[in-house]
C-alpha positions as CSV (number, residue, x, y, z in Angstrom):
1,M,-14.1,22.1,-3.2
2,P,-10.4,21.4,-3.9
3,A,-8.2,20.2,-1.1
4,V,-5.8,22.6,0.6
5,R,-2.2,21.7,-0.5
6,R,-0.5,20.9,2.8
7,L,2.2,18.3,1.9
8,T,5.6,19.8,1.2
9,R,8.6,17.9,-0.3
10,R,9.9,17.3,3.3
11,D,6.5,15.9,4.3
12,I,6.3,13.6,1.3
13,T,9.8,12.3,2.0
14,L,9.1,11.7,5.7
15,F,5.7,10.2,5.0
16,T,7.2,7.7,2.6
17,I,9.9,6.8,5.0
18,S,7.4,6.4,7.8
19,A,5.2,4.2,5.5
20,I,8.0,1.9,4.3
21,L,10.6,1.8,7.1
22,T,9.0,-0.6,9.6
23,I,10.7,-2.0,12.7
24,D,8.0,-4.5,13.6
25,G,9.2,-6.8,10.8
26,L,12.9,-6.5,11.3
27,A,13.1,-9.5,13.7
28,A,11.2,-11.7,11.3
29,A,13.4,-10.7,8.4
30,A,16.6,-11.2,10.4
31,A,15.3,-14.7,11.5
32,I,16.1,-15.8,7.9
33,G,19.8,-15.7,8.8
34,I,22.8,-14.1,7.2
35,Q,21.3,-14.9,3.8
36,S,18.7,-12.3,4.5
37,L,21.2,-9.6,3.7
38,T,21.4,-11.0,0.1
39,W,17.7,-11.3,-0.1
40,W,17.3,-7.7,1.0
41,L,19.8,-6.6,-1.7
42,L,18.1,-8.6,-4.4
43,S,14.7,-7.4,-3.4
44,F,15.8,-3.7,-3.4
45,L,17.2,-4.1,-6.9
46,C,14.4,-6.2,-8.4
47,F,11.4,-5.0,-6.5
48,A,11.9,-1.6,-4.7
49,I,13.6,0.3,-7.4
50,P,11.2,-0.5,-10.3
51,Y,8.2,-0.1,-7.9
52,A,9.4,3.3,-6.8
53,L,10.0,4.4,-10.5
54,I,6.5,3.2,-11.4
55,S,5.0,5.1,-8.4
56,V,6.8,8.3,-9.4
57,E,5.7,8.1,-13.0
58,L,2.0,7.4,-12.2
59,G,2.0,9.9,-9.3
60,T,3.4,12.8,-11.5
61,C,1.7,11.9,-14.9
62,R,-1.6,10.9,-13.2
63,P,-1.8,12.7,-9.9
64,S,-5.0,11.7,-8.1
65,R,-6.9,11.5,-4.9
66,G,-7.1,7.7,-5.0
67,G,-3.5,6.6,-5.9
68,I,-3.4,2.9,-6.8
69,V,-7.2,2.7,-6.9
70,H,-7.4,5.5,-9.5
71,W,-4.7,3.9,-11.6
72,V,-6.2,0.4,-11.6
73,K,-9.6,2.0,-12.5
74,Q,-8.1,3.8,-15.5
75,A,-6.4,0.6,-16.7
76,F,-9.0,-2.1,-15.9
77,G,-12.3,-0.3,-15.1
78,P,-14.4,0.4,-12.0
79,R,-15.0,-3.2,-10.9
80,W,-11.3,-3.9,-10.5
81,A,-10.8,-0.5,-8.8
82,A,-13.5,-1.5,-6.3
83,R,-11.7,-4.8,-5.5
84,T,-8.4,-2.9,-5.2
85,S,-9.8,-0.3,-2.8
86,W,-11.3,-3.1,-0.6
87,L,-8.1,-5.1,-0.4
88,Y,-6.0,-1.9,0.1
89,W,-8.3,-0.8,3.0
90,I,-9.0,-4.2,4.7
91,N,-5.3,-5.1,4.9
92,V,-4.6,-2.1,7.1
93,A,-7.5,-3.0,9.3
94,L,-6.1,-6.6,9.7
95,W,-2.5,-5.5,10.0
96,M,-3.2,-2.9,12.7
97,P,-3.8,-5.6,15.4
98,A,-0.5,-7.3,14.6
99,V,1.5,-4.1,15.0
100,F,-0.3,-3.3,18.3
101,I,0.3,-6.8,19.6
102,M,4.0,-6.3,18.8
103,M,3.8,-2.9,20.6
104,T,2.2,-4.3,23.7
105,G,4.9,-7.0,23.7
106,V,7.6,-4.4,23.7
107,F,5.8,-2.5,26.4
108,A,5.7,-5.7,28.5
109,Q,9.4,-6.3,28.0
110,L,10.1,-2.8,29.2
111,F,7.7,-2.5,32.2
112,W,5.8,-5.8,32.9
113,P,7.7,-8.9,31.8
114,D,4.9,-11.3,33.0
115,M,2.0,-9.3,31.4
116,P,-0.8,-11.7,30.6
117,L,-1.9,-12.1,27.0
118,S,-5.3,-10.8,28.0
119,V,-3.9,-7.5,29.2
120,Q,-1.8,-7.2,26.0
121,I,-5.0,-7.6,24.0
122,I,-6.7,-4.8,26.0
123,L,-3.8,-2.4,25.5
124,A,-3.8,-3.3,21.8
125,L,-7.5,-2.3,21.6
126,V,-6.8,1.0,23.3
127,A,-4.0,1.7,20.9
128,T,-6.3,0.9,18.0
129,W,-8.8,3.6,18.9
130,V,-6.0,6.1,19.6
131,A,-4.8,5.6,16.1
132,V,-8.4,5.9,14.7
133,A,-8.8,9.2,16.6
134,I,-5.5,10.6,15.1
135,C,-6.7,9.7,11.6
136,C,-9.9,11.7,12.1
137,L,-7.9,14.9,12.8
138,S,-7.0,17.3,10.0
139,L,-4.0,16.4,7.9
140,D,-2.3,19.6,9.2
141,T,-2.2,17.9,12.6
142,G,-2.2,14.2,11.7
143,K,0.8,14.5,9.4
144,W,3.1,15.2,12.3
145,V,2.6,11.7,13.6
146,P,4.2,10.1,10.5
147,N,6.9,12.8,10.4
148,I,7.9,12.4,14.0
149,G,7.5,8.6,13.7
150,A,9.9,8.6,10.7
151,C,12.5,10.4,12.8
152,C,12.1,7.9,15.7
153,K,12.5,4.9,13.3
154,I,15.6,6.4,11.7
155,L,17.2,6.9,15.1
156,I,16.4,3.4,16.3
157,V,17.6,1.8,13.0
158,L,20.8,3.9,13.0
159,L,21.6,2.9,16.6
160,L,21.0,-0.8,15.7
161,G,23.5,-0.5,12.8
162,I,26.1,1.5,14.7
163,G,25.8,-0.7,17.7
164,G,26.3,-3.7,15.4
165,V,29.4,-2.3,13.8
166,I,31.0,-1.5,17.2
167,T,30.1,-4.9,18.6
168,A,31.5,-6.6,15.6
169,L,34.8,-4.8,15.9
170,L,35.1,-5.3,19.7
171,D,33.5,-8.7,20.4
172,G,32.9,-10.4,17.1
173,I,29.6,-11.3,15.6
174,A,27.0,-13.9,16.7
175,N,26.4,-15.3,13.2
176,E,29.3,-16.1,10.8
177,I,29.3,-14.0,7.6
178,T,30.9,-15.9,4.7
179,L,30.1,-16.4,1.0
180,T,28.4,-19.6,2.0
181,T,26.1,-18.1,4.6
182,L,25.3,-15.2,2.3
183,M,24.2,-17.5,-0.5
184,P,20.4,-17.7,-0.7
185,Q,19.1,-21.1,0.5
186,W,15.8,-22.8,-0.1
187,D,15.1,-23.7,3.5
188,E,12.6,-23.2,6.3
189,G,14.0,-19.7,7.1
190,L,12.5,-18.4,3.8
191,Q,9.0,-18.6,5.5
192,F,10.0,-15.0,6.5
193,F,11.1,-13.9,3.0
194,P,7.7,-12.3,2.3
195,V,8.4,-9.9,5.2
196,I,11.2,-8.3,3.2
197,I,8.8,-7.6,0.3
198,F,6.1,-6.4,2.7
199,S,8.7,-4.1,4.3
200,M,9.4,-2.3,1.0
201,V,5.7,-1.7,0.1
202,G,4.5,1.9,0.4
203,F,6.0,4.1,-2.3
204,D,2.6,4.6,-3.8
205,L,0.8,5.4,-0.5
206,V,1.4,9.1,-0.4
207,C,-0.1,9.3,-3.9
208,C,-3.5,8.7,-2.3
209,A,-3.2,12.3,-1.1
210,G,-2.1,13.6,-4.5
211,D,-4.5,16.6,-4.2
212,E,-2.9,17.7,-1.0
213,M,0.6,17.9,-2.3
214,E,2.0,21.4,-3.0
215,D,3.5,20.3,-6.4
216,P,3.5,16.5,-7.0
217,R,5.2,16.7,-10.4
218,R,8.1,18.7,-8.9
219,D,8.3,17.1,-5.5
220,L,7.5,13.4,-5.9
221,P,10.6,12.3,-7.9
222,V,13.0,14.0,-5.5
223,S,11.1,12.8,-2.4
224,M,10.8,9.2,-3.6
225,M,14.4,8.9,-4.6
226,A,15.6,10.4,-1.4
227,A,13.3,8.2,0.7
228,G,14.4,5.1,-1.3
229,V,18.1,5.6,-0.8
230,I,17.6,6.3,3.0
231,I,15.3,3.3,3.4
232,T,17.7,1.0,1.6
233,V,20.7,1.9,3.7
234,L,18.8,1.8,7.0
235,Y,17.2,-1.6,6.4
236,L,20.5,-3.3,5.6
237,F,22.1,-1.5,8.5
238,A,19.4,-2.6,11.0
239,V,19.3,-6.3,9.9
240,F,23.1,-6.4,10.1
241,G,23.0,-5.0,13.6
242,M,20.5,-7.7,14.7
243,L,22.5,-10.5,13.2
244,V,25.7,-9.3,14.8
245,A,24.0,-9.1,18.3
246,L,22.0,-12.3,18.4
247,P,22.3,-15.9,17.1
248,V,19.5,-16.6,14.6
249,D,17.8,-19.1,16.9
250,E,17.6,-16.4,19.6
251,I,15.8,-13.8,17.5
252,G,12.2,-13.8,18.7
253,L,9.5,-12.2,16.5
254,I,8.4,-9.8,19.3
255,S,11.4,-9.9,21.7
256,G,14.1,-9.7,19.0
257,L,14.2,-5.9,18.7
258,L,14.5,-5.1,22.4
259,A,16.8,-8.0,23.0
260,T,19.1,-6.7,20.3
261,L,19.2,-3.2,21.8
262,E,19.9,-4.7,25.3
263,R,22.8,-6.8,23.9
264,L,24.3,-4.0,21.9
265,F,24.1,-1.3,24.6
266,A,24.4,-3.2,27.9
267,P,28.1,-2.2,28.3
268,L,27.4,1.5,28.2
269,P,26.9,3.5,31.4
270,G,23.2,4.3,32.0
271,S,22.2,1.6,29.5
272,D,19.0,0.7,31.4
273,W,17.7,4.3,30.8
274,L,18.9,4.3,27.2
275,I,17.0,1.0,26.5
276,I,13.8,2.4,28.1
277,L,14.1,5.6,26.0
278,L,14.7,3.6,22.8
279,G,11.8,1.3,23.7
280,L,9.5,4.3,24.1
281,L,10.6,5.6,20.7
282,A,9.8,2.2,19.3
283,L,6.3,2.3,20.8
284,F,5.6,5.6,19.2
285,S,6.9,4.4,15.9
286,F,4.4,1.5,15.9
287,V,1.6,4.0,16.3
288,S,3.0,6.3,13.6
289,N,3.3,3.4,11.1
290,I,-0.3,2.5,11.5
291,V,-1.4,6.1,11.3
292,T,0.6,6.6,8.1
293,W,-1.0,3.6,6.3
294,S,-4.4,4.5,7.6
295,L,-4.2,8.0,6.3
296,G,-3.6,6.7,2.8
297,S,-5.9,3.6,2.8
298,N,-8.8,5.4,4.4
299,R,-8.6,8.2,1.8
300,A,-8.6,5.6,-1.0
301,A,-11.6,3.9,0.5
302,A,-13.5,7.2,0.9
303,E,-12.9,8.1,-2.7
304,A,-14.1,4.7,-3.9
305,A,-17.2,5.2,-1.8
306,H,-17.8,8.7,-3.4
307,D,-17.6,6.9,-6.7
308,G,-20.1,4.3,-5.7
309,E,-17.6,1.4,-5.7
310,L,-17.7,0.9,-1.9
311,P,-20.7,1.4,0.5
312,A,-21.5,5.0,1.3
313,V,-20.5,4.6,4.9
314,F,-16.8,4.5,3.8
315,G,-17.2,8.0,2.4
316,I,-18.6,9.7,5.5
317,E,-16.4,12.7,6.2
318,H,-15.6,14.5,9.5
319,P,-17.9,17.6,9.5
320,R,-15.0,20.0,10.4
321,H,-11.8,18.4,9.2
322,G,-13.1,16.7,6.0
323,T,-11.1,13.5,6.9
324,P,-12.5,10.0,6.1
325,L,-14.4,9.5,9.3
326,G,-16.5,6.5,8.1
327,A,-13.5,4.5,6.8
328,S,-11.4,5.3,9.9
329,L,-14.2,4.1,12.3
330,L,-14.7,0.9,10.3
331,T,-10.9,0.3,10.4
332,G,-11.2,0.4,14.2
333,V,-14.1,-1.9,14.3
334,V,-12.5,-4.6,12.1
335,S,-9.2,-4.3,13.9
336,S,-10.8,-4.7,17.3
337,A,-12.8,-7.7,16.1
338,A,-9.6,-9.3,14.7
339,I,-7.7,-8.7,17.9
340,I,-10.4,-10.4,20.0
341,L,-11.0,-13.3,17.6
342,Y,-7.3,-14.2,17.1
343,G,-6.7,-13.6,20.8
344,F,-9.1,-16.5,21.7
345,M,-7.3,-18.8,19.3
346,A,-3.6,-17.8,20.1
347,G,-1.6,-19.5,22.7
348,S,1.1,-16.8,23.0
349,A,1.7,-13.2,21.9
350,E,4.2,-14.3,19.3
351,Q,1.7,-16.8,17.8
352,L,-1.0,-14.1,17.8
353,Y,1.4,-11.6,16.2
354,W,2.6,-13.9,13.4
355,G,-1.0,-15.1,12.6
356,L,-2.2,-11.6,12.2
357,F,0.9,-10.2,10.5
358,S,1.3,-12.9,7.9
359,F,-2.4,-12.9,6.9
360,A,-2.6,-9.1,6.7
361,S,0.6,-8.9,4.7
362,L,-0.8,-11.4,2.2
363,I,-3.9,-9.3,1.7
364,L,-1.6,-6.2,1.2
365,L,0.3,-7.8,-1.6
366,L,-2.8,-8.6,-3.7
367,P,-3.5,-5.1,-5.0
368,Y,0.1,-4.9,-6.2
369,L,-0.6,-7.9,-8.5
370,L,-2.9,-5.4,-10.3
371,L,-0.7,-2.2,-10.0
372,F,2.2,-3.4,-12.0
373,P,0.1,-4.7,-15.0
374,A,-1.9,-1.5,-14.7
375,Y,1.2,0.6,-15.2
376,R,2.0,-1.3,-18.4
377,V,-1.5,-0.6,-19.8
378,L,-1.4,3.1,-18.8
379,K,2.1,3.4,-20.3
380,K,0.8,2.4,-23.6
381,Q,-2.1,4.8,-23.3
382,D,-0.1,7.9,-22.2
383,G,2.6,8.3,-24.8
384,H,4.9,11.2,-23.8
385,N,3.6,13.5,-21.1
386,P,5.8,16.6,-20.8
387,D,4.3,17.6,-17.5
388,G,5.2,14.4,-15.6
389,W,8.4,12.4,-14.9
390,Q,8.5,9.3,-17.1
391,L,10.7,6.4,-17.8
392,P,11.9,6.2,-21.4
393,D,9.3,4.6,-23.6
394,N,11.4,1.6,-24.4
395,P,9.4,-1.7,-24.6
396,W,12.1,-3.8,-23.0
397,L,12.6,-1.4,-20.1
398,V,8.8,-1.2,-19.5
399,R,8.6,-5.0,-19.5
400,L,11.5,-5.2,-17.0
401,V,10.2,-2.7,-14.5
402,T,6.8,-4.4,-14.7
403,V,7.7,-8.1,-14.6
404,L,10.4,-8.0,-11.9
405,P,8.3,-6.5,-9.1
406,L,5.3,-8.6,-10.2
407,L,7.3,-11.8,-9.9
408,F,8.7,-10.9,-6.5
409,T,5.2,-9.9,-5.3
410,A,3.7,-13.2,-6.5
411,Q,6.5,-15.2,-4.9
412,A,6.0,-13.5,-1.6
413,A,2.3,-14.1,-1.7
414,V,2.8,-17.8,-2.4
415,F,5.3,-18.1,0.5
416,F,2.8,-16.7,2.9
417,V,0.5,-19.6,2.0
418,L,3.0,-22.3,1.4
419,P,6.1,-21.6,3.5
420,P,9.3,-23.0,1.9
421,G,11.1,-25.9,3.6
422,R,8.0,-27.3,5.3
423,F,4.4,-28.1,4.6
424,D,2.1,-26.9,7.4
425,I,-1.4,-28.1,6.5
426,P,-3.3,-26.3,9.2
427,H,-1.5,-23.0,8.4
428,T,-2.1,-23.3,4.6
429,L,-5.8,-24.3,5.0
430,S,-6.6,-21.6,7.5
431,T,-4.8,-19.0,5.4
432,L,-6.7,-20.1,2.2
433,L,-10.0,-20.1,4.1
434,G,-9.3,-16.6,5.5
435,L,-8.4,-15.4,2.0
436,V,-11.6,-16.8,0.5
437,I,-13.7,-15.1,3.3
438,V,-12.0,-11.7,2.8
439,I,-12.3,-11.9,-1.0
440,G,-15.9,-13.1,-0.7
441,I,-16.9,-10.3,1.6
442,G,-15.1,-7.9,-0.8
443,E,-17.1,-9.2,-3.8
444,W,-20.3,-8.7,-1.8
445,V,-19.3,-5.2,-0.7
446,C,-18.2,-4.2,-4.2
447,R,-21.1,-5.8,-6.0
448,N,-22.4,-2.6,-7.5
449,E,-20.3,-0.8,-10.1
450,A,-20.0,2.9,-10.0
451,S,-23.0,4.9,-11.4
452,P,-22.1,7.2,-14.2
453,A,-24.2,9.8,-12.4
454,K,-21.9,9.9,-9.4
455,E,-18.7,11.7,-9.1
456,V,-15.9,9.8,-10.6
457,L,-12.5,9.4,-9.1
458,G,-10.7,12.0,-11.1
459,E,-7.2,13.4,-11.5
460,C,-6.1,16.3,-9.4
461,A,-5.8,19.8,-10.8
462,V,-2.1,20.6,-11.1
463,D,-0.9,24.1,-10.6
């Protein structure tokens, strides 16, 4: 039975903003220093713009229920689609603990500064299963979490930027901005460069619900471009605000966001209540970000299961809402196990956060090493499609929009394993071991190719 078309142009725009605009990585990105502003701009030009254009073209010319999984399957076959769906799904299950550890850290700053790590782990487990429950609701209900979360994040980021501008005019800035400090440097700060690329991934996510859009070929181009412009301005604005407020060496991975807000708004009357309000909005935005990604990745995994590329348990649907119940519950199980396992090994909340965040982000980037080559293959197959939005069929333009984001993605993946400016043998070896384990489990899970007798992951009917 075809899905009910629930997602309007507004929903697609807010969903995309909610997916891409993350505040949990702002502190890590700002920790690069003033040069991060230049890296943001370069990444927007060379990664985000071509990636968004590719997502719009594939989403309108090949609207599907599986998004990136469907496109990789059409380009490279079911085996690679199975690998893609596994990586796409498992990264969210591994990233969820990092976000909720960040969330509990912000909660501790607001209400319980001496909260033990064990209590933070318990709160993160509770948040995990709240997010799972939301993902099991109907999309009519669940979509409001990303929509409201997008508004919360926009407000927080705007206040970071506005506060930074006002502080710069009245009190000066904490980090000197000159041509020298803006110049990209190959130093230890670039260990956080992959966070910038990670923070711009998500333009393709809403395409996993291509059959639930009112009119993807009309709405996707407008929504993606609007979301891209808004996200670009807001990220630069927020990082600028953080660099104005705090010296780079004082920007903590977890404490940086709230510390910036406290520094910017402390002079205002009633600032204590304002900080608490903004902190509560930040807490909700963490939940909304995870829900947004889970809504997309769980649907992609369920469709892969229906096609026989993942175990059938991923394809179990909620009996009333038709949502991917099996994939959602498995996300909760993996996330809970990761929180507990890493919690035993970590000595602090920040160490726990960065260990989970960096590894999950590395896993997230791997499917995009397939997406960009897949686009080039499909571009050759398609020719001109009058029903979809397409880039001009110019060989040099196609190479450019394919190669640039592919190189930036590969660079970010390498930096997660081998951070620039230092060689941390335990970090590199543990990351590589984890990568081998995740890929090995994925090969075992995806060992059976799709049976021709089963339903294939098809394109959506377009009105």
